[in-house]
PyMOL commands that place a pseudoatom at each C-alpha (Angstrom):
pseudoatom trace, name=CA, resn=MET, resi=1, chain=A, elem=C, hetatm=0, pos=[-11.158, -11.923, 22.487]
pseudoatom trace, name=CA, resn=SER, resi=2, chain=A, elem=C, hetatm=0, pos=[-7.669, -12.089, 23.788]
pseudoatom trace, name=CA, resn=GLY, resi=3, chain=A, elem=C, hetatm=0, pos=[-5.534, -9.380, 24.921]
pseudoatom trace, name=CA, resn=ARG, resi=4, chain=A, elem=C, hetatm=0, pos=[-3.373, -9.960, 21.861]
pseudoatom trace, name=CA, resn=PHE, resi=5, chain=A, elem=C, hetatm=0, pos=[-6.118, -10.076, 19.281]
pseudoatom trace, name=CA, resn=GLY, resi=6, chain=A, elem=C, hetatm=0, pos=[-7.761, -7.077, 20.587]
pseudoatom trace, name=CA, resn=ALA, resi=7, chain=A, elem=C, hetatm=0, pos=[-4.501, -4.949, 20.550]
pseudoatom trace, name=CA, resn=GLY, resi=8, chain=A, elem=C, hetatm=0, pos=[-3.695, -6.281, 17.024]
pseudoatom trace, name=CA, resn=ALA, resi=9, chain=A, elem=C, hetatm=0, pos=[-7.277, -5.660, 15.891]
pseudoatom trace, name=CA, resn=ALA, resi=10, chain=A, elem=C, hetatm=0, pos=[-7.211, -2.046, 17.407]
pseudoatom trace, name=CA, resn=ARG, resi=11, chain=A, elem=C, hetatm=0, pos=[-3.859, -1.456, 15.713]
pseudoatom trace, name=CA, resn=LEU, resi=12, chain=A, elem=C, hetatm=0, pos=[-5.216, -2.653, 12.457]
pseudoatom trace, name=CA, resn=SER, resi=13, chain=A, elem=C, hetatm=0, pos=[-8.457, -0.625, 12.660]
pseudoatom trace, name=CA, resn=GLY, resi=14, chain=A, elem=C, hetatm=0, pos=[-6.301, 2.584, 13.225]
pseudoatom trace, name=CA, resn=HIS, resi=15, chain=A, elem=C, hetatm=0, pos=[-4.036, 1.860, 10.172]
pseudoatom trace, name=CA, resn=ALA, resi=16, chain=A, elem=C, hetatm=0, pos=[-7.004, 1.422, 8.140]
pseudoatom trace, name=CA, resn=ALA, resi=17, chain=A, elem=C, hetatm=0, pos=[-8.473, 4.654, 9.319]
pseudoatom trace, name=CA, resn=LEU, resi=18, chain=A, elem=C, hetatm=0, pos=[-5.208, 6.664, 8.609]
pseudoatom trace, name=CA, resn=LEU, resi=19, chain=A, elem=C, hetatm=0, pos=[-4.172, 5.039, 5.356]
pseudoatom trace, name=CA, resn=LEU, resi=20, chain=A, elem=C, hetatm=0, pos=[-7.607, 4.398, 3.827]
pseudoatom trace, name=CA, resn=GLY, resi=21, chain=A, elem=C, hetatm=0, pos=[-10.043, 6.775, 5.770]
pseudoatom trace, name=CA, resn=TRP, resi=22, chain=A, elem=C, hetatm=0, pos=[-12.139, 3.911, 6.817]
pseudoatom trace, name=CA, resn=THR, resi=23, chain=A, elem=C, hetatm=0, pos=[-14.294, 4.099, 9.996]
pseudoatom trace, name=CA, resn=PRO, resi=24, chain=A, elem=C, hetatm=0, pos=[-14.292, 1.525, 12.524]
pseudoatom trace, name=CA, resn=ASP, resi=25, chain=A, elem=C, hetatm=0, pos=[-17.560, 0.045, 11.037]
pseudoatom trace, name=CA, resn=THR, resi=26, chain=A, elem=C, hetatm=0, pos=[-16.020, -0.131, 7.367]
pseudoatom trace, name=CA, resn=PHE, resi=27, chain=A, elem=C, hetatm=0, pos=[-13.064, -1.933, 8.998]
pseudoatom trace, name=CA, resn=TRP, resi=28, chain=A, elem=C, hetatm=0, pos=[-15.055, -4.497, 10.941]
pseudoatom trace, name=CA, resn=THR, resi=29, chain=A, elem=C, hetatm=0, pos=[-17.418, -5.322, 7.941]
pseudoatom trace, name=CA, resn=ALA, resi=30, chain=A, elem=C, hetatm=0, pos=[-14.575, -5.742, 5.423]
pseudoatom trace, name=CA, resn=THR, resi=31, chain=A, elem=C, hetatm=0, pos=[-13.336, -9.239, 4.818]
pseudoatom trace, name=CA, resn=PRO, resi=32, chain=A, elem=C, hetatm=0, pos=[-9.662, -9.742, 5.483]
pseudoatom trace, name=CA, resn=GLU, resi=33, chain=A, elem=C, hetatm=0, pos=[-9.433, -10.348, 1.694]
pseudoatom trace, name=CA, resn=GLU, resi=34, chain=A, elem=C, hetatm=0, pos=[-10.608, -7.137, 1.074]
pseudoatom trace, name=CA, resn=LEU, resi=35, chain=A, elem=C, hetatm=0, pos=[-8.146, -5.391, 3.362]
pseudoatom trace, name=CA, resn=ALA, resi=36, chain=A, elem=C, hetatm=0, pos=[-5.336, -7.205, 1.826]
pseudoatom trace, name=CA, resn=THR, resi=37, chain=A, elem=C, hetatm=0, pos=[-6.340, -6.787, -1.692]
pseudoatom trace, name=CA, resn=ILE, resi=38, chain=A, elem=C, hetatm=0, pos=[-6.352, -2.946, -1.080]
pseudoatom trace, name=CA, resn=LEU, resi=39, chain=A, elem=C, hetatm=0, pos=[-3.109, -2.705, 1.069]
pseudoatom trace, name=CA, resn=THR, resi=40, chain=A, elem=C, hetatm=0, pos=[-1.364, -4.602, -1.736]
pseudoatom trace, name=CA, resn=ALA, resi=41, chain=A, elem=C, hetatm=0, pos=[-2.490, -2.218, -4.149]
pseudoatom trace, name=CA, resn=LEU, resi=42, chain=A, elem=C, hetatm=0, pos=[-0.890, 0.636, -2.282]
pseudoatom trace, name=CA, resn=ARG, resi=43, chain=A, elem=C, hetatm=0, pos=[2.419, -1.242, -2.048]
pseudoatom trace, name=CA, resn=ALA, resi=44, chain=A, elem=C, hetatm=0, pos=[5.192, -0.106, -4.555]
pseudoatom trace, name=CA, resn=PRO, resi=45, chain=A, elem=C, hetatm=0, pos=[5.830, -2.723, -7.378]
pseudoatom trace, name=CA, resn=ASP, resi=46, chain=A, elem=C, hetatm=0, pos=[8.410, -5.409, -7.107]
pseudoatom trace, name=CA, resn=GLY, resi=47, chain=A, elem=C, hetatm=0, pos=[11.487, -5.039, -9.017]
pseudoatom trace, name=CA, resn=GLU, resi=48, chain=A, elem=C, hetatm=0, pos=[14.051, -2.051, -9.475]
pseudoatom trace, name=CA, resn=GLY, resi=49, chain=A, elem=C, hetatm=0, pos=[13.075, 1.556, -10.325]
pseudoatom trace, name=CA, resn=VAL, resi=50, chain=A, elem=C, hetatm=0, pos=[14.526, 3.535, -13.100]
pseudoatom trace, name=CA, resn=ASP, resi=51, chain=A, elem=C, hetatm=0, pos=[17.409, 5.801, -11.856]
pseudoatom trace, name=CA, resn=ARG, resi=52, chain=A, elem=C, hetatm=0, pos=[18.275, 9.239, -13.503]
pseudoatom trace, name=CA, resn=GLY, resi=53, chain=A, elem=C, hetatm=0, pos=[20.968, 8.226, -15.553]
pseudoatom trace, name=CA, resn=THR, resi=54, chain=A, elem=C, hetatm=0, pos=[18.740, 5.597, -17.260]
pseudoatom trace, name=CA, resn=ILE, resi=55, chain=A, elem=C, hetatm=0, pos=[16.024, 8.300, -17.860]
pseudoatom trace, name=CA, resn=ASP, resi=56, chain=A, elem=C, hetatm=0, pos=[18.790, 10.711, -19.210]
pseudoatom trace, name=CA, resn=ARG, resi=57, chain=A, elem=C, hetatm=0, pos=[19.992, 7.996, -21.603]
pseudoatom trace, name=CA, resn=LEU, resi=58, chain=A, elem=C, hetatm=0, pos=[16.797, 7.132, -22.719]
pseudoatom trace, name=CA, resn=MET, resi=59, chain=A, elem=C, hetatm=0, pos=[15.453, 10.805, -23.526]
pseudoatom trace, name=CA, resn=GLU, resi=60, chain=A, elem=C, hetatm=0, pos=[19.026, 11.528, -25.322]
pseudoatom trace, name=CA, resn=GLN, resi=61, chain=A, elem=C, hetatm=0, pos=[18.439, 8.257, -27.542]
pseudoatom trace, name=CA, resn=ASP, resi=62, chain=A, elem=C, hetatm=0, pos=[14.968, 9.708, -28.275]
pseudoatom trace, name=CA, resn=ARG, resi=63, chain=A, elem=C, hetatm=0, pos=[16.414, 12.806, -29.256]
pseudoatom trace, name=CA, resn=GLY, resi=64, chain=A, elem=C, hetatm=0, pos=[18.429, 10.906, -31.799]
pseudoatom trace, name=CA, resn=GLY, resi=65, chain=A, elem=C, hetatm=0, pos=[21.442, 10.971, -30.185]
for i in range(1, 65): cmd.bond("trace and resi %d" % i, "trace and resi %d" % (i + 1))
show_as sticks, trace
zoom trace
């Protein structure tokens, strides 16, 4: 195991512990695809969010003007 791999793996294991509550054993038995799937689910969705002005306009329209 190279120093670069070891340092990167330790960092990722720490992130998994903090973000997901994973123990080191859980991290090491997970596949890369499992970790990527979970981390992708935590990411904010692509696209623009709705600003307060849009919400206000939609609420006003829903009240009938």
